[in-house]
C-alpha positions in Angstrom: 33.8 -27.9 -40.6 37.1 -26.1 -40.9 36.2 -25.3 -44.5 32.7 -24.3 -43.7 33.4 -22.2 -40.6 34.6 -19.1 -42.5 31.4 -19.4 -44.6 29.2 -19.5 -41.5 31.1 -16.6 -39.9 30.6 -14.6 -43.1 26.9 -15.4 -43.4 25.8 -15.2 -39.7 27.8 -12.6 -37.7 28.7 -10.8 -40.9 25.0 -10.2 -41.9 24.1 -9.3 -38.4 26.8 -6.7 -38.5 25.6 -5.3 -41.8 21.8 -5.2 -41.1 22.4 -3.7 -37.6 24.2 -0.7 -39.2 22.2 2.4 -38.0 22.6 4.0 -41.4 21.4 1.1 -43.5 18.3 1.7 -45.6 16.6 -1.3 -47.1 14.6 -1.4 -50.3 11.4 0.5 -49.7 13.1 2.9 -47.4 12.7 0.7 -44.4 15.3 0.9 -41.7 15.4 -1.9 -39.1 15.7 -0.5 -35.6 14.6 -3.5 -33.5 16.9 -6.5 -32.6 14.3 -9.0 -33.8 14.0 -7.2 -37.1 17.7 -7.4 -37.6 17.7 -11.1 -36.7 15.0 -11.7 -39.2 16.9 -10.0 -42.1 20.1 -11.7 -41.0 18.4 -15.1 -41.1 19.2 -15.0 -44.8 22.6 -16.2 -43.7 21.0 -19.3 -42.2 18.9 -20.0 -45.4 21.8 -19.5 -47.8 24.8 -20.6 -45.7 23.9 -22.8 -42.8 21.5 -25.0 -44.7 24.1 -25.6 -47.5 26.6 -26.6 -44.8 24.1 -29.0 -43.4 23.7 -30.6 -46.9 27.4 -30.9 -47.3 27.8 -32.6 -43.9 25.0 -35.1 -44.4 25.1 -36.0 -48.1 27.2 -39.2 -47.6 25.7 -40.1 -44.2 24.4 -43.4 -45.6 25.9 -43.8 -49.1 29.5 -43.7 -47.9 28.9 -46.5 -45.4 27.1 -48.6 -48.0 29.9 -48.1 -50.6 32.6 -49.0 -48.0 30.9 -51.9 -46.4 30.6 -50.2 -43.0 26.8 -50.3 -43.3 26.8 -54.1 -43.0 28.9 -53.9 -39.8 26.6 -51.3 -38.4 23.5 -53.4 -39.1 25.2 -56.4 -37.4 25.3 -54.5 -34.1 22.7 -55.3 -31.4 20.9 -52.0 -31.9 17.4 -51.6 -33.6 17.6 -49.9 -37.0 15.1 -47.3 -35.7 17.5 -46.2 -33.0 20.3 -46.1 -35.6 18.3 -43.9 -37.9 17.4 -41.5 -35.1 21.0 -41.4 -33.9 22.2 -40.7 -37.4 19.7 -37.8 -37.9 20.5 -36.2 -34.5 24.2 -36.7 -34.9 24.3 -35.0 -38.3 22.0 -32.3 -37.1 24.0 -31.4 -33.9 27.2 -31.3 -35.9 25.9 -28.3 -37.8 23.6 -26.8 -35.2 26.1 -26.3 -32.5 28.4 -24.0 -34.4 25.4 -22.2 -36.0 23.9 -21.7 -32.5 27.2 -20.3 -31.1 27.6 -17.9 -34.1 23.9 -16.9 -33.7 24.5 -15.9 -30.1 27.6 -13.9 -31.3 25.2 -12.2 -33.8 22.9 -11.3 -30.9 25.8 -9.7 -29.1 26.8 -7.8 -32.2 23.2 -6.5 -32.6 23.3 -5.3 -29.0 26.6 -3.5 -29.6 25.4 -1.8 -32.8 21.8 -1.0 -31.8 22.4 -0.5 -28.0 19.5 -2.9 -27.2 19.3 -6.6 -26.3 16.9 -9.0 -28.1 14.4 -10.4 -25.7 15.0 -13.9 -24.4 11.8 -15.1 -26.1 13.0 -13.6 -29.4 16.3 -15.5 -29.1 14.6 -18.7 -28.2 12.3 -18.6 -31.1 15.1 -17.7 -33.4 17.2 -20.6 -32.3 14.3 -23.0 -32.3 13.4 -22.0 -35.9 17.0 -22.3 -36.9 17.4 -25.7 -35.3 14.3 -26.9 -37.2 15.3 -25.8 -40.6 18.7 -27.3 -40.2 17.2 -30.6 -39.1 14.8 -30.6 -42.1 17.7 -30.2 -44.6 19.8 -32.8 -42.8 16.9 -35.3 -43.0 16.2 -34.5 -46.6 19.8 -35.1 -47.5 20.0 -38.3 -45.5 16.9 -39.5 -47.4 18.6 -38.8 -50.7 21.8 -40.5 -49.4 19.9 -43.6 -48.5 18.4 -43.8 -52.0 21.8 -43.9 -53.8 24.9 -45.9 -53.4 27.1 -43.3 -55.2 28.2 -40.3 -53.2 28.3 -38.1 -56.3 24.6 -38.8 -56.9 23.8 -38.3 -53.3 25.3 -34.8 -53.2 23.7 -33.9 -56.5 20.3 -34.8 -55.0 21.1 -32.8 -51.8 22.2 -29.7 -53.6 19.3 -30.0 -56.1 16.8 -30.1 -53.3 18.5 -27.1 -51.6 18.5 -25.2 -54.9 14.8 -25.9 -55.4 13.6 -24.5 -52.0 16.2 -21.7 -51.9 16.0 -20.3 -55.5 13.4 -22.0 -57.6 10.5 -21.7 -55.0 10.1 -18.1 -55.9 9.6 -19.1 -59.6 7.0 -21.6 -58.5 5.1 -18.9 -56.5 5.2 -16.6 -59.5 3.8 -19.3 -61.8 1.0 -20.0 -59.4 0.2 -16.3 -59.0 0.2 -15.9 -62.8 -2.1 -18.8 -63.3 -4.4 -17.4 -60.6 -4.6 -14.0 -62.1 -2.8 -12.3 -59.1 -0.5 -9.4 -59.7 3.1 -10.6 -59.3 5.4 -8.9 -56.8 3.0 -6.2 -55.7 3.9 -5.9 -52.1 0.8 -3.8 -51.4 -1.5 -6.3 -53.0 -3.4 -8.3 -50.4 -4.0 -11.2 -52.8 -0.3 -11.5 -53.7 0.7 -11.4 -49.9 -1.9 -14.0 -49.0 -0.9 -16.3 -51.9 2.8 -16.0 -51.1 2.3 -16.6 -47.5 0.2 -19.7 -48.1 2.7 -21.2 -50.6 5.5 -20.6 -48.2 4.0 -23.2 -45.9 4.9 -25.8 -48.5 8.6 -24.8 -48.4 10.9 -25.3 -45.4 12.4 -21.9 -46.0 9.0 -20.3 -46.0 8.0 -22.1 -42.8 11.3 -20.9 -41.2 10.5 -17.3 -42.1 6.9 -17.7 -40.9 8.2 -18.9 -37.5 10.4 -15.8 -37.2 7.5 -13.5 -38.3 5.5 -14.7 -35.3 7.8 -12.3 -33.2 7.4 -9.3 -35.6 3.9 -8.0 -35.4 4.6 -5.5 -38.3 4.7 -8.4 -40.7 1.3 -9.9 -41.5 0.9 -12.3 -44.4 -2.4 -13.9 -43.4 -0.8 -17.0 -41.8 -1.7 -17.5 -38.2 1.1 -18.6 -35.8 -0.7 -22.0 -35.1 -0.5 -22.8 -38.8 3.2 -22.0 -39.0 4.0 -24.2 -35.9 1.7 -27.0 -37.2 3.6 -27.1 -40.5 6.9 -27.0 -38.6 5.8 -30.2 -36.8 4.7 -31.8 -40.1 8.0 -30.9 -41.8 9.7 -32.5 -38.9 7.7 -35.7 -38.4 6.9 -36.8 -41.9 10.5 -36.7 -43.5 11.9 -38.3 -40.2 9.4 -41.1 -40.4 10.2 -41.7 -44.0 13.9 -41.9 -43.2 13.3 -44.3 -40.3 11.2 -46.5 -42.5 13.8 -46.4 -45.2 16.5 -47.5 -42.8 14.4 -50.3 -41.6 14.0 -51.7 -45.1 17.4 -50.8 -46.5 19.6 -53.6 -47.7 23.4 -53.2 -47.6 
């Protein structure tokens, strides 16, 4: 965490400071002037920085104990494997979420100082909830990869590969689907492109995260109702978690 803390400071309060600059002009001539808008753009720091830190924290959550023999001792304890799996997921998740939440609140204060306006309590709650969810998803994905391998190097390769897929390659996947569907690629004024991109984002944890934040920004409309975003957030939470619990119940040391 001491190594990752400077990265989190750079990506979270640093981006909040940059996007809350009154003189900043984003591509397209847009200039964010509302706290929630700034928080939405600064959420890139969560996607690129905080999620990677979550992967680096959780990649050896199971594989290290299996390799060292600690896993056998853990299973010998009078505690159901389901409880151990839940404790492992929540423990790894809170290890990354607590510093991210603190830095997010610092970012809110920075935005208040730069823009002269506080974000509403509801905006902050939605932002923290969405951030907590995306970090939990990446932690569970990484723990699943860790439970499938006995070698820590393979575990971190799976974790980083999964992070790279959703963070960078998903845009390529969206482009390929749009090309196959005959939709103009990258046309921000094209209703078909916006609808396709919004729909495909429901299949990505990063996309669902942004959809959740967009529920607090009426100016952004991509054809995805709020109930669909929250439903997919529940699905992304329950299904990987249940897979990990089942994996822990059948895992042999």
